[in-house]
N, CA, C and O atoms as a Tripos MOL2 file, in Angstrom:
@<TRIPOS>MOLECULE
protein
  308   307    77     0     0
PROTEIN
NO_CHARGES

@<TRIPOS>ATOM
      1 N          69.8670   78.2340  167.2180 N.3       1 ASN1
      2 CA         70.9700   77.7550  165.8570 C.3       1 ASN1
      3 C          70.4970   78.2420  164.7840 C.2       1 ASN1
      4 O          71.2970   78.7130  163.9760 O.2       1 ASN1
      5 N          68.9860   78.2590  164.4730 N.am      2 GLN2
      6 CA         68.8570   78.6630  163.0010 C.3       2 GLN2
      7 C          68.2770   80.1520  163.0280 C.2       2 GLN2
      8 O          68.0630   80.7730  161.9870 O.2       2 GLN2
      9 N          68.0710   80.6050  164.1250 N.am      3 ARG3
     10 CA         67.9850   82.2540  164.2360 C.3       3 ARG3
     11 C          69.4140   82.9270  163.8920 C.2       3 ARG3
     12 O          69.5490   83.8920  163.1390 O.2       3 ARG3
     13 N          70.6730   82.1180  164.7080 N.am      4 ALA4
     14 CA         71.7000   82.5630  164.6680 C.3       4 ALA4
     15 C          72.4900   82.4730  163.4340 C.2       4 ALA4
     16 O          73.4450   83.1690  163.0900 O.2       4 ALA4
     17 N          71.8350   81.3390  162.7330 N.am      5 ALA5
     18 CA         72.1590   81.0500  161.2080 C.3       5 ALA5
     19 C          71.7370   82.3200  160.4990 C.2       5 ALA5
     20 O          72.5920   83.0210  159.9570 O.2       5 ALA5
     21 N          70.3290   82.6780  160.4800 N.am      6 VAL6
     22 CA         69.7380   83.8690  159.6390 C.3       6 VAL6
     23 C          70.9810   85.1260  160.1650 C.2       6 VAL6
     24 O          71.7780   85.5860  159.3480 O.2       6 VAL6
     25 N          70.9730   85.4170  161.1560 N.am      7 ARG7
     26 CA         72.0610   86.1300  161.4260 C.3       7 ARG7
     27 C          73.1150   86.1050  160.8240 C.2       7 ARG7
     28 O          73.2860   87.1470  160.1910 O.2       7 ARG7
     29 N          73.8760   85.4210  160.7310 N.am      8 TRP8
     30 CA         75.3410   84.8460  160.0840 C.3       8 TRP8
     31 C          75.0960   85.3770  158.3100 C.2       8 TRP8
     32 O          75.8530   85.9140  157.5020 O.2       8 TRP8
     33 N          74.1310   85.0660  158.2610 N.am      9 SER9
     34 CA         73.4090   84.8560  156.5230 C.3       9 SER9
     35 C          73.3780   86.6090  156.3200 C.2       9 SER9
     36 O          73.6730   87.1950  155.2780 O.2       9 SER9
     37 N          73.0040   87.1490  157.4150 N.am     10 ARG10
     38 CA         72.7920   88.6580  157.0190 C.3      10 ARG10
     39 C          73.9970   89.5130  157.2510 C.2      10 ARG10
     40 O          73.9680   90.7300  157.4320 O.2      10 ARG10
     41 N          75.1550   88.6840  157.2260 N.am     11 GLY11
     42 CA         76.1140   89.6530  158.4970 C.3      11 GLY11
     43 C          76.2760   89.8550  159.2460 C.2      11 GLY11
     44 O          77.1470   90.7220  159.3200 O.2      11 GLY11
     45 N          75.8270   89.4700  160.3070 N.am     12 GLU12
     46 CA         75.3280   90.3160  161.6510 C.3      12 GLU12
     47 C          76.4840   89.1300  162.5200 C.2      12 GLU12
     48 O          76.1190   88.4480  163.4780 O.2      12 GLU12
     49 N          77.7580   89.1010  161.9890 N.am     13 THR13
     50 CA         78.4470   87.8110  162.8770 C.3      13 THR13
     51 C          79.0340   87.5860  164.0540 C.2      13 THR13
     52 O          79.5850   86.5860  164.5150 O.2      13 THR13
     53 N          78.7560   89.1190  164.6570 N.am     14 ALA14
     54 CA         78.7410   89.0410  166.4140 C.3      14 ALA14
     55 C          77.9060   88.7530  166.7540 C.2      14 ALA14
     56 O          78.1400   88.0130  167.7090 O.2      14 ALA14
     57 N          76.7910   88.8580  166.5790 N.am     15 GLU15
     58 CA         75.9540   88.5980  166.9920 C.3      15 GLU15
     59 C          75.4360   86.8390  166.8120 C.2      15 GLU15
     60 O          74.7050   86.1600  167.5330 O.2      15 GLU15
     61 N          75.8380   86.6530  166.1130 N.am     16 ALA16
     62 CA         75.6960   85.1200  165.6470 C.3      16 ALA16
     63 C          76.1600   84.0390  166.3300 C.2      16 ALA16
     64 O          75.7760   82.9140  166.6490 O.2      16 ALA16
     65 N          77.6030   85.1100  166.5150 N.am     17 ALA17
     66 CA         78.4230   83.7470  167.5100 C.3      17 ALA17
     67 C          78.1220   83.6360  168.5660 C.2      17 ALA17
     68 O          78.0270   82.5520  169.1410 O.2      17 ALA17
     69 N          77.8340   85.0810  169.2210 N.am     18 LYS18
     70 CA         77.3140   85.1190  170.6330 C.3      18 LYS18
     71 C          76.0880   84.4950  170.8560 C.2      18 LYS18
     72 O          75.8540   84.3610  172.0570 O.2      18 LYS18
     73 N          75.0720   83.9900  169.9770 N.am     19 ALA19
     74 CA         74.1970   82.9540  170.2810 C.3      19 ALA19
     75 C          74.5510   81.5490  169.9980 C.2      19 ALA19
     76 O          74.2030   80.7140  170.8330 O.2      19 ALA19
     77 N          75.0710   81.2350  169.1430 N.am     20 TRP20
     78 CA         75.9000   80.4460  169.3850 C.3      20 TRP20
     79 C          76.7670   79.8770  170.5530 C.2      20 TRP20
     80 O          76.6900   78.7520  171.0470 O.2      20 TRP20
     81 N          77.2860   80.5060  170.7590 N.am     21 SER21
     82 CA         78.1800   80.2510  172.3220 C.3      21 SER21
     83 C          77.2250   80.3550  173.1460 C.2      21 SER21
     84 O          77.5130   79.7600  174.1840 O.2      21 SER21
     85 N          76.0120   80.9290  173.1860 N.am     22 ALA22
     86 CA         74.6240   80.5070  174.4240 C.3      22 ALA22
     87 C          74.6280   79.5630  174.2170 C.2      22 ALA22
     88 O          74.9580   78.8620  175.1740 O.2      22 ALA22
     89 N          74.3760   79.0020  173.2340 N.am     23 SER23
     90 CA         73.5050   77.4710  173.1000 C.3      23 SER23
     91 C          74.4850   76.1060  173.6830 C.2      23 SER23
     92 O          75.7030   75.9290  173.6920 O.2      23 SER23
     93 N          73.4900   75.3810  174.0830 N.am     24 THR24
     94 CA         74.4570   73.8430  174.1890 C.3      24 THR24
     95 C          74.2740   73.0030  173.4230 C.2      24 THR24
     96 O          74.8560   71.9300  173.5810 O.2      24 THR24
     97 N          73.2440   73.2370  172.1350 N.am     25 ASP25
     98 CA         73.0270   72.1450  171.1850 C.3      25 ASP25
     99 C          74.2470   72.2000  170.0790 C.2      25 ASP25
    100 O          74.7830   73.2180  169.6420 O.2      25 ASP25
    101 N          74.5900   70.5990  169.6890 N.am     26 THR26
    102 CA         75.5460   70.3790  169.4410 C.3      26 THR26
    103 C          75.5850   71.0530  167.5550 C.2      26 THR26
    104 O          76.5340   71.5890  166.9830 O.2      26 THR26
    105 N          74.5050   70.8200  167.1320 N.am     27 PRO27
    106 CA         75.0050   71.5630  166.0220 C.3      27 PRO27
    107 C          75.2980   73.0000  165.7810 C.2      27 PRO27
    108 O          76.0930   73.4660  164.9640 O.2      27 PRO27
    109 N          74.3600   73.7710  166.8090 N.am     28 ALA28
    110 CA         74.8750   75.1410  167.3650 C.3      28 ALA28
    111 C          77.0580   75.3640  167.7940 C.2      28 ALA28
    112 O          77.9550   76.1980  167.6690 O.2      28 ALA28
    113 N          76.9110   74.4560  168.1260 N.am     29 ALA29
    114 CA         78.6180   74.3040  168.9490 C.3      29 ALA29
    115 C          79.7360   74.0070  167.2380 C.2      29 ALA29
    116 O          80.9600   74.0410  167.1110 O.2      29 ALA29
    117 N          79.1180   73.8560  166.6510 N.am     30 ILE30
    118 CA         79.8430   73.3850  165.0240 C.3      30 ILE30
    119 C          79.7350   74.2660  164.6680 C.2      30 ILE30
    120 O          80.7730   74.7120  164.1800 O.2      30 ILE30
    121 N          78.6600   75.0810  164.6140 N.am     31 ASN31
    122 CA         78.6790   75.9390  163.4840 C.3      31 ASN31
    123 C          79.2590   77.3120  164.1720 C.2      31 ASN31
    124 O          79.4640   78.4140  163.6620 O.2      31 ASN31
    125 N          79.4510   76.8420  165.5250 N.am     32 LEU32
    126 CA         80.4970   78.5530  166.3070 C.3      32 LEU32
    127 C          81.4530   78.2650  166.0680 C.2      32 LEU32
    128 O          82.1670   79.2280  165.7880 O.2      32 LEU32
    129 N          82.3000   76.5800  165.9810 N.am     33 GLY33
    130 CA         83.3010   76.9650  165.4260 C.3      33 GLY33
    131 C          83.7400   76.7930  163.9940 C.2      33 GLY33
    132 O          84.9160   76.8050  163.6290 O.2      33 GLY33
    133 N          82.6240   76.6220  163.1680 N.am     34 MET34
    134 CA         82.8770   77.5040  161.5440 C.3      34 MET34
    135 C          82.5570   78.9230  161.7520 C.2      34 MET34
    136 O          82.4740   79.7400  160.8340 O.2      34 MET34
    137 N          82.3470   79.2320  163.2530 N.am     35 ALA35
    138 CA         82.5380   80.6220  162.8880 C.3      35 ALA35
    139 C          83.9910   81.0970  163.0650 C.2      35 ALA35
    140 O          84.8630   81.3980  162.2500 O.2      35 ALA35
    141 N          83.9580   81.0680  164.1850 N.am     36 GLU36
    142 CA         85.5760   81.2410  164.3580 C.3      36 GLU36
    143 C          86.9840   81.0310  163.6770 C.2      36 GLU36
    144 O          88.0270   81.6800  163.6020 O.2      36 GLU36
    145 N          86.6430   80.1360  163.3390 N.am     37 LEU37
    146 CA         87.7320   79.6660  161.3720 C.3      37 LEU37
    147 C          87.1910   80.6760  160.8070 C.2      37 LEU37
    148 O          87.6220   81.7840  161.1230 O.2      37 LEU37
    149 N          86.2720   80.5930  159.9730 N.am     38 PHE38
    150 CA         85.9560   81.5820  159.0140 C.3      38 PHE38
    151 C          86.6440   83.3960  159.5780 C.2      38 PHE38
    152 O          86.9650   84.2540  158.7560 O.2      38 PHE38
    153 N          86.7140   83.5660  160.9150 N.am     39 ALA39
    154 CA         86.7680   84.7740  161.2750 C.3      39 ALA39
    155 C          88.1050   84.8420  161.6720 C.2      39 ALA39
    156 O          88.5530   85.8110  162.2840 O.2      39 ALA39
    157 N          88.8350   83.7640  161.3230 N.am     40 ARG40
    158 CA         90.4560   83.4720  161.6270 C.3      40 ARG40
    159 C          90.5580   83.6770  163.0680 C.2      40 ARG40
    160 O          91.4620   84.3840  163.5150 O.2      40 ARG40
    161 N          89.7260   83.1300  163.8110 N.am     41 LYS41
    162 CA         90.2130   82.7920  165.0550 C.3      41 LYS41
    163 C          90.1970   80.7570  165.0080 C.2      41 LYS41
    164 O          89.2810   80.2330  165.6420 O.2      41 LYS41
    165 N          90.9250   80.0760  164.4730 N.am     42 PRO42
    166 CA         91.0590   79.2990  164.7080 C.3      42 PRO42
    167 C          91.5390   78.3080  165.9040 C.2      42 PRO42
    168 O          91.6100   77.0880  166.0490 O.2      42 PRO42
    169 N          91.8010   79.3250  166.5950 N.am     43 GLY43
    170 CA         92.1960   77.9800  168.0600 C.3      43 GLY43
    171 C          90.7400   78.1600  168.9140 C.2      43 GLY43
    172 O          90.2720   77.1030  169.3360 O.2      43 GLY43
    173 N          90.2940   78.8870  169.0860 N.am     44 HIS44
    174 CA         88.3450   78.7320  169.1500 C.3      44 HIS44
    175 C          87.8740   78.3740  168.5980 C.2      44 HIS44
    176 O          86.8640   77.8700  169.0880 O.2      44 HIS44
    177 N          88.0140   78.2410  167.2480 N.am     45 GLY45
    178 CA         87.0560   77.3720  166.5090 C.3      45 GLY45
    179 C          87.4300   75.5630  166.4880 C.2      45 GLY45
    180 O          86.6290   74.6940  166.1430 O.2      45 GLY45
    181 N          88.8430   75.3380  166.9520 N.am     46 SER46
    182 CA         89.0420   74.0750  167.2680 C.3      46 SER46
    183 C          88.7790   73.3100  168.7260 C.2      46 SER46
    184 O          88.6960   72.1170  169.0200 O.2      46 SER46
    185 N          88.6880   74.4920  169.4750 N.am     47 ARG47
    186 CA         87.9420   74.2430  170.8890 C.3      47 ARG47
    187 C          86.1890   73.7440  170.9230 C.2      47 ARG47
    188 O          85.7580   72.7510  171.5090 O.2      47 ARG47
    189 N          85.6970   74.3470  170.4390 N.am     48 ALA48
    190 CA         84.1770   74.1640  170.0870 C.3      48 ALA48
    191 C          84.2370   72.8000  169.2600 C.2      48 ALA48
    192 O          83.9450   71.6950  169.7170 O.2      48 ALA48
    193 N          84.7670   73.1360  167.6660 N.am     49 LEU49
    194 CA         84.4850   71.6440  167.1640 C.3      49 LEU49
    195 C          84.8640   70.6540  167.8380 C.2      49 LEU49
    196 O          84.1600   69.6480  167.7420 O.2      49 LEU49
    197 N          85.9170   70.6030  168.6130 N.am     50 GLN50
    198 CA         86.7000   68.9710  169.2210 C.3      50 GLN50
    199 C          85.5740   69.1610  170.1310 C.2      50 GLN50
    200 O          85.1840   67.9940  170.1730 O.2      50 GLN50
    201 N          84.5070   70.0280  171.1470 N.am     51 ASP51
    202 CA         83.5430   69.5610  171.8340 C.3      51 ASP51
    203 C          82.5590   69.0530  171.1340 C.2      51 ASP51
    204 O          82.1470   67.9510  171.4940 O.2      51 ASP51
    205 N          82.0080   69.6260  170.1110 N.am     52 ALA52
    206 CA         81.2250   69.1250  169.3490 C.3      52 ALA52
    207 C          81.3190   67.9460  168.9460 C.2      52 ALA52
    208 O          80.4020   67.1740  169.2220 O.2      52 ALA52
    209 N          82.7620   67.3580  167.9770 N.am     53 ALA53
    210 CA         82.8180   65.9960  167.6450 C.3      53 ALA53
    211 C          82.8430   64.9990  168.9200 C.2      53 ALA53
    212 O          82.0670   64.0560  168.7650 O.2      53 ALA53
    213 N          83.4770   64.9890  170.0130 N.am     54 ALA54
    214 CA         83.3570   64.7870  171.4940 C.3      54 ALA54
    215 C          81.8080   64.1050  171.6020 C.2      54 ALA54
    216 O          81.5710   62.9400  171.9200 O.2      54 ALA54
    217 N          80.9230   65.0410  171.2860 N.am     55 LYS55
    218 CA         79.6200   64.4650  171.9080 C.3      55 LYS55
    219 C          78.6700   63.8070  170.7600 C.2      55 LYS55
    220 O          77.4550   63.6840  170.9100 O.2      55 LYS55
    221 N          79.2850   63.4530  169.7450 N.am     56 LEU56
    222 CA         78.5020   63.0060  168.7480 C.3      56 LEU56
    223 C          78.9400   61.9200  168.5390 C.2      56 LEU56
    224 O          80.1540   61.7190  168.5240 O.2      56 LEU56
    225 N          77.6770   60.5780  168.2430 N.am     57 PRO57
    226 CA         78.6350   59.3020  167.2410 C.3      57 PRO57
    227 C          79.3870   59.2390  166.0120 C.2      57 PRO57
    228 O          78.9940   59.8040  164.9910 O.2      57 PRO57
    229 N          80.4260   58.5920  166.0690 N.am     58 ASP58
    230 CA         80.7850   58.4170  165.0640 C.3      58 ASP58
    231 C          80.2110   58.2730  163.0850 C.2      58 ASP58
    232 O          80.7220   58.6390  162.0270 O.2      58 ASP58
    233 N          78.7650   57.4540  163.5130 N.am     59 ASP59
    234 CA         78.1130   57.6170  162.3890 C.3      59 ASP59
    235 C          77.2340   58.7330  162.1810 C.2      59 ASP59
    236 O          76.2310   58.6560  161.4710 O.2      59 ASP59
    237 N          77.6860   60.0340  162.9460 N.am     60 SER60
    238 CA         76.7410   61.3090  162.2090 C.3      60 SER60
    239 C          77.2250   61.5170  161.4840 C.2      60 SER60
    240 O          78.3930   61.2080  161.2480 O.2      60 SER60
    241 N          76.2420   62.3430  160.6340 N.am     61 GLY61
    242 CA         76.8440   63.2910  159.8160 C.3      61 GLY61
    243 C          77.2200   64.6110  160.2950 C.2      61 GLY61
    244 O          78.0780   65.2290  159.6650 O.2      61 GLY61
    245 N          76.7770   65.0350  161.1560 N.am     62 TRP62
    246 CA         77.4070   65.9810  162.2020 C.3      62 TRP62
    247 C          78.5170   65.4080  162.5010 C.2      62 TRP62
    248 O          79.3920   66.1870  162.1230 O.2      62 TRP62
    249 N          79.0370   64.4100  163.0050 N.am     63 SER63
    250 CA         80.6860   64.4420  163.4530 C.3      63 SER63
    251 C          81.2960   64.4140  162.1790 C.2      63 SER63
    252 O          82.4960   64.6860  162.2000 O.2      63 SER63
    253 N          80.9070   64.2140  161.3070 N.am     64 HIS64
    254 CA         82.1850   63.7060  160.2380 C.3      64 HIS64
    255 C          82.4530   65.7990  159.7340 C.2      64 HIS64
    256 O          83.5570   66.2930  159.5040 O.2      64 HIS64
    257 N          81.3130   66.4570  159.7060 N.am     65 LEU65
    258 CA         81.3430   66.9830  159.7610 C.3      65 LEU65
    259 C          81.9860   68.3640  160.5950 C.2      65 LEU65
    260 O          82.4840   69.3290  160.0130 O.2      65 LEU65
    261 N          81.8670   68.2380  161.9400 N.am     66 ALA66
    262 CA         82.9240   68.7080  162.4000 C.3      66 ALA66
    263 C          84.6230   68.3820  162.6180 C.2      66 ALA66
    264 O          85.5170   69.1390  162.9960 O.2      66 ALA66
    265 N          84.6710   66.7560  162.1670 N.am     67 ALA67
    266 CA         86.0260   66.3380  162.1290 C.3      67 ALA67
    267 C          86.4600   67.3660  160.7420 C.2      67 ALA67
    268 O          87.3130   68.2500  160.8220 O.2      67 ALA67
    269 N          85.9260   67.1430  159.8810 N.am     68 LEU68
    270 CA         86.2500   68.2640  158.5810 C.3      68 LEU68
    271 C          86.7560   69.5060  158.8000 C.2      68 LEU68
    272 O          87.8760   69.9400  158.5300 O.2      68 LEU68
    273 N          85.6280   70.1490  159.4240 N.am     69 TYR69
    274 CA         86.4770   71.8860  160.0560 C.3      69 TYR69
    275 C          87.4040   71.8860  161.1670 C.2      69 TYR69
    276 O          88.1350   72.7780  161.5970 O.2      69 TYR69
    277 N          87.2030   70.6110  161.5650 N.am     70 LEU70
    278 CA         88.6690   70.6700  162.9800 C.3      70 LEU70
    279 C          89.7650   70.5570  162.5020 C.2      70 LEU70
    280 O          90.7240   71.1290  163.0200 O.2      70 LEU70
    281 N          89.8870   69.7910  161.3990 N.am     71 SER71
    282 CA         91.0090   69.5770  160.2540 C.3      71 SER71
    283 C          91.5060   70.2510  159.8730 C.2      71 SER71
    284 O          92.7150   70.1130  159.6860 O.2      71 SER71
    285 N          90.7560   71.5000  159.5040 N.am     72 LEU72
    286 CA         90.6960   72.7760  158.3440 C.3      72 LEU72
    287 C          91.1560   74.0450  159.7600 C.2      72 LEU72
    288 O          91.7420   75.0890  159.4730 O.2      72 LEU72
    289 N          90.7770   73.7060  161.1760 N.am     73 ALA73
    290 CA         90.8520   74.0990  162.0890 C.3      73 ALA73
    291 C          92.2010   74.5390  162.6390 C.2      73 ALA73
    292 O          92.6800   75.6360  162.9290 O.2      73 ALA73
    293 N          92.8000   72.8210  162.6930 N.am     74 LYS74
    294 CA         94.1580   72.9240  163.2430 C.3      74 LYS74
    295 C          95.2150   73.2190  161.8850 C.2      74 LYS74
    296 O          96.2340   73.7620  162.3110 O.2      74 LYS74
    297 N          95.2590   73.0480  160.6100 N.am     75 ALA75
    298 CA         95.4420   73.8620  159.6240 C.3      75 ALA75
    299 C          96.0350   74.7840  159.8230 C.2      75 ALA75
    300 O          97.2580   74.9200  159.8310 O.2      75 ALA75
    301 N          95.0470   75.6990  160.0480 N.am     76 GLN76
    302 CA         95.2550   77.3970  159.9880 C.3      76 GLN76
    303 C          96.5080   77.5370  160.8740 C.2      76 GLN76
    304 O          97.5890   78.0830  160.6560 O.2      76 GLN76
    305 N          96.1000   76.9780  161.7740 N.am     77 SER77
    306 CA         96.9090   77.1550  163.3940 C.3      77 SER77
    307 C          98.1560   76.9970  163.1850 C.2      77 SER77
    308 O          98.9520   77.0660  164.1210 O.2      77 SER77
@<TRIPOS>BOND
     1     1     2 1
     2     2     3 1
     3     3     4 2
     4     3     5 am
     5     5     6 1
     6     6     7 1
     7     7     8 2
     8     7     9 am
     9     9    10 1
    10    10    11 1
    11    11    12 2
    12    11    13 am
    13    13    14 1
    14    14    15 1
    15    15    16 2
    16    15    17 am
    17    17    18 1
    18    18    19 1
    19    19    20 2
    20    19    21 am
    21    21    22 1
    22    22    23 1
    23    23    24 2
    24    23    25 am
    25    25    26 1
    26    26    27 1
    27    27    28 2
    28    27    29 am
    29    29    30 1
    30    30    31 1
    31    31    32 2
    32    31    33 am
    33    33    34 1
    34    34    35 1
    35    35    36 2
    36    35    37 am
    37    37    38 1
    38    38    39 1
    39    39    40 2
    40    39    41 am
    41    41    42 1
    42    42    43 1
    43    43    44 2
    44    43    45 am
    45    45    46 1
    46    46    47 1
    47    47    48 2
    48    47    49 am
    49    49    50 1
    50    50    51 1
    51    51    52 2
    52    51    53 am
    53    53    54 1
    54    54    55 1
    55    55    56 2
    56    55    57 am
    57    57    58 1
    58    58    59 1
    59    59    60 2
    60    59    61 am
    61    61    62 1
    62    62    63 1
    63    63    64 2
    64    63    65 am
    65    65    66 1
    66    66    67 1
    67    67    68 2
    68    67    69 am
    69    69    70 1
    70    70    71 1
    71    71    72 2
    72    71    73 am
    73    73    74 1
    74    74    75 1
    75    75    76 2
    76    75    77 am
    77    77    78 1
    78    78    79 1
    79    79    80 2
    80    79    81 am
    81    81    82 1
    82    82    83 1
    83    83    84 2
    84    83    85 am
    85    85    86 1
    86    86    87 1
    87    87    88 2
    88    87    89 am
    89    89    90 1
    90    90    91 1
    91    91    92 2
    92    91    93 am
    93    93    94 1
    94    94    95 1
    95    95    96 2
    96    95    97 am
    97    97    98 1
    98    98    99 1
    99    99   100 2
   100    99   101 am
   101   101   102 1
   102   102   103 1
   103   103   104 2
   104   103   105 am
   105   105   106 1
   106   106   107 1
   107   107   108 2
   108   107   109 am
   109   109   110 1
   110   110   111 1
   111   111   112 2
   112   111   113 am
   113   113   114 1
   114   114   115 1
   115   115   116 2
   116   115   117 am
   117   117   118 1
   118   118   119 1
   119   119   120 2
   120   119   121 am
   121   121   122 1
   122   122   123 1
   123   123   124 2
   124   123   125 am
   125   125   126 1
   126   126   127 1
   127   127   128 2
   128   127   129 am
   129   129   130 1
   130   130   131 1
   131   131   132 2
   132   131   133 am
   133   133   134 1
   134   134   135 1
   135   135   136 2
   136   135   137 am
   137   137   138 1
   138   138   139 1
   139   139   140 2
   140   139   141 am
   141   141   142 1
   142   142   143 1
   143   143   144 2
   144   143   145 am
   145   145   146 1
   146   146   147 1
   147   147   148 2
   148   147   149 am
   149   149   150 1
   150   150   151 1
   151   151   152 2
   152   151   153 am
   153   153   154 1
   154   154   155 1
   155   155   156 2
   156   155   157 am
   157   157   158 1
   158   158   159 1
   159   159   160 2
   160   159   161 am
   161   161   162 1
   162   162   163 1
   163   163   164 2
   164   163   165 am
   165   165   166 1
   166   166   167 1
   167   167   168 2
   168   167   169 am
   169   169   170 1
   170   170   171 1
   171   171   172 2
   172   171   173 am
   173   173   174 1
   174   174   175 1
   175   175   176 2
   176   175   177 am
   177   177   178 1
   178   178   179 1
   179   179   180 2
   180   179   181 am
   181   181   182 1
   182   182   183 1
   183   183   184 2
   184   183   185 am
   185   185   186 1
   186   186   187 1
   187   187   188 2
   188   187   189 am
   189   189   190 1
   190   190   191 1
   191   191   192 2
   192   191   193 am
   193   193   194 1
   194   194   195 1
   195   195   196 2
   196   195   197 am
   197   197   198 1
   198   198   199 1
   199   199   200 2
   200   199   201 am
   201   201   202 1
   202   202   203 1
   203   203   204 2
   204   203   205 am
   205   205   206 1
   206   206   207 1
   207   207   208 2
   208   207   209 am
   209   209   210 1
   210   210   211 1
   211   211   212 2
   212   211   213 am
   213   213   214 1
   214   214   215 1
   215   215   216 2
   216   215   217 am
   217   217   218 1
   218   218   219 1
   219   219   220 2
   220   219   221 am
   221   221   222 1
   222   222   223 1
   223   223   224 2
   224   223   225 am
   225   225   226 1
   226   226   227 1
   227   227   228 2
   228   227   229 am
   229   229   230 1
   230   230   231 1
   231   231   232 2
   232   231   233 am
   233   233   234 1
   234   234   235 1
   235   235   236 2
   236   235   237 am
   237   237   238 1
   238   238   239 1
   239   239   240 2
   240   239   241 am
   241   241   242 1
   242   242   243 1
   243   243   244 2
   244   243   245 am
   245   245   246 1
   246   246   247 1
   247   247   248 2
   248   247   249 am
   249   249   250 1
   250   250   251 1
   251   251   252 2
   252   251   253 am
   253   253   254 1
   254   254   255 1
   255   255   256 2
   256   255   257 am
   257   257   258 1
   258   258   259 1
   259   259   260 2
   260   259   261 am
   261   261   262 1
   262   262   263 1
   263   263   264 2
   264   263   265 am
   265   265   266 1
   266   266   267 1
   267   267   268 2
   268   267   269 am
   269   269   270 1
   270   270   271 1
   271   271   272 2
   272   271   273 am
   273   273   274 1
   274   274   275 1
   275   275   276 2
   276   275   277 am
   277   277   278 1
   278   278   279 1
   279   279   280 2
   280   279   281 am
   281   281   282 1
   282   282   283 1
   283   283   284 2
   284   283   285 am
   285   285   286 1
   286   286   287 1
   287   287   288 2
   288   287   289 am
   289   289   290 1
   290   290   291 1
   291   291   292 2
   292   291   293 am
   293   293   294 1
   294   294   295 1
   295   295   296 2
   296   295   297 am
   297   297   298 1
   298   298   299 1
   299   299   300 2
   300   299   301 am
   301   301   302 1
   302   302   303 1
   303   303   304 2
   304   303   305 am
   305   305   306 1
   306   306   307 1
   307   307   308 2
@<TRIPOS>SUBSTRUCTURE
     1 ASN1         2 RESIDUE 1 A ASN
     2 GLN2         6 RESIDUE 1 A GLN
     3 ARG3        10 RESIDUE 1 A ARG
     4 ALA4        14 RESIDUE 1 A ALA
     5 ALA5        18 RESIDUE 1 A ALA
     6 VAL6        22 RESIDUE 1 A VAL
     7 ARG7        26 RESIDUE 1 A ARG
     8 TRP8        30 RESIDUE 1 A TRP
     9 SER9        34 RESIDUE 1 A SER
    10 ARG10       38 RESIDUE 1 A ARG
    11 GLY11       42 RESIDUE 1 A GLY
    12 GLU12       46 RESIDUE 1 A GLU
    13 THR13       50 RESIDUE 1 A THR
    14 ALA14       54 RESIDUE 1 A ALA
    15 GLU15       58 RESIDUE 1 A GLU
    16 ALA16       62 RESIDUE 1 A ALA
    17 ALA17       66 RESIDUE 1 A ALA
    18 LYS18       70 RESIDUE 1 A LYS
    19 ALA19       74 RESIDUE 1 A ALA
    20 TRP20       78 RESIDUE 1 A TRP
    21 SER21       82 RESIDUE 1 A SER
    22 ALA22       86 RESIDUE 1 A ALA
    23 SER23       90 RESIDUE 1 A SER
    24 THR24       94 RESIDUE 1 A THR
    25 ASP25       98 RESIDUE 1 A ASP
    26 THR26      102 RESIDUE 1 A THR
    27 PRO27      106 RESIDUE 1 A PRO
    28 ALA28      110 RESIDUE 1 A ALA
    29 ALA29      114 RESIDUE 1 A ALA
    30 ILE30      118 RESIDUE 1 A ILE
    31 ASN31      122 RESIDUE 1 A ASN
    32 LEU32      126 RESIDUE 1 A LEU
    33 GLY33      130 RESIDUE 1 A GLY
    34 MET34      134 RESIDUE 1 A MET
    35 ALA35      138 RESIDUE 1 A ALA
    36 GLU36      142 RESIDUE 1 A GLU
    37 LEU37      146 RESIDUE 1 A LEU
    38 PHE38      150 RESIDUE 1 A PHE
    39 ALA39      154 RESIDUE 1 A ALA
    40 ARG40      158 RESIDUE 1 A ARG
    41 LYS41      162 RESIDUE 1 A LYS
    42 PRO42      166 RESIDUE 1 A PRO
    43 GLY43      170 RESIDUE 1 A GLY
    44 HIS44      174 RESIDUE 1 A HIS
    45 GLY45      178 RESIDUE 1 A GLY
    46 SER46      182 RESIDUE 1 A SER
    47 ARG47      186 RESIDUE 1 A ARG
    48 ALA48      190 RESIDUE 1 A ALA
    49 LEU49      194 RESIDUE 1 A LEU
    50 GLN50      198 RESIDUE 1 A GLN
    51 ASP51      202 RESIDUE 1 A ASP
    52 ALA52      206 RESIDUE 1 A ALA
    53 ALA53      210 RESIDUE 1 A ALA
    54 ALA54      214 RESIDUE 1 A ALA
    55 LYS55      218 RESIDUE 1 A LYS
    56 LEU56      222 RESIDUE 1 A LEU
    57 PRO57      226 RESIDUE 1 A PRO
    58 ASP58      230 RESIDUE 1 A ASP
    59 ASP59      234 RESIDUE 1 A ASP
    60 SER60      238 RESIDUE 1 A SER
    61 GLY61      242 RESIDUE 1 A GLY
    62 TRP62      246 RESIDUE 1 A TRP
    63 SER63      250 RESIDUE 1 A SER
    64 HIS64      254 RESIDUE 1 A HIS
    65 LEU65      258 RESIDUE 1 A LEU
    66 ALA66      262 RESIDUE 1 A ALA
    67 ALA67      266 RESIDUE 1 A ALA
    68 LEU68      270 RESIDUE 1 A LEU
    69 TYR69      274 RESIDUE 1 A TYR
    70 LEU70      278 RESIDUE 1 A LEU
    71 SER71      282 RESIDUE 1 A SER
    72 LEU72      286 RESIDUE 1 A LEU
    73 ALA73      290 RESIDUE 1 A ALA
    74 LYS74      294 RESIDUE 1 A LYS
    75 ALA75      298 RESIDUE 1 A ALA
    76 GLN76      302 RESIDUE 1 A GLN
    77 SER77      306 RESIDUE 1 A SER
């Protein structure tokens, strides 16, 4: 997740998305969803964010972040 985030910040968006796609880590799924959302692929982002949010407890900050970006993805589609 961290290496992919560094790639993302360097503008290596395809490489970052590929790394996040291969990860089963929930924060990585959120980052993948955000990457797809910002790449104007809201349908793909919605799926990744929905999956991530489903795995997290409601009182988790990550859960709230996933829900926020899922709302944005749905608004774009």
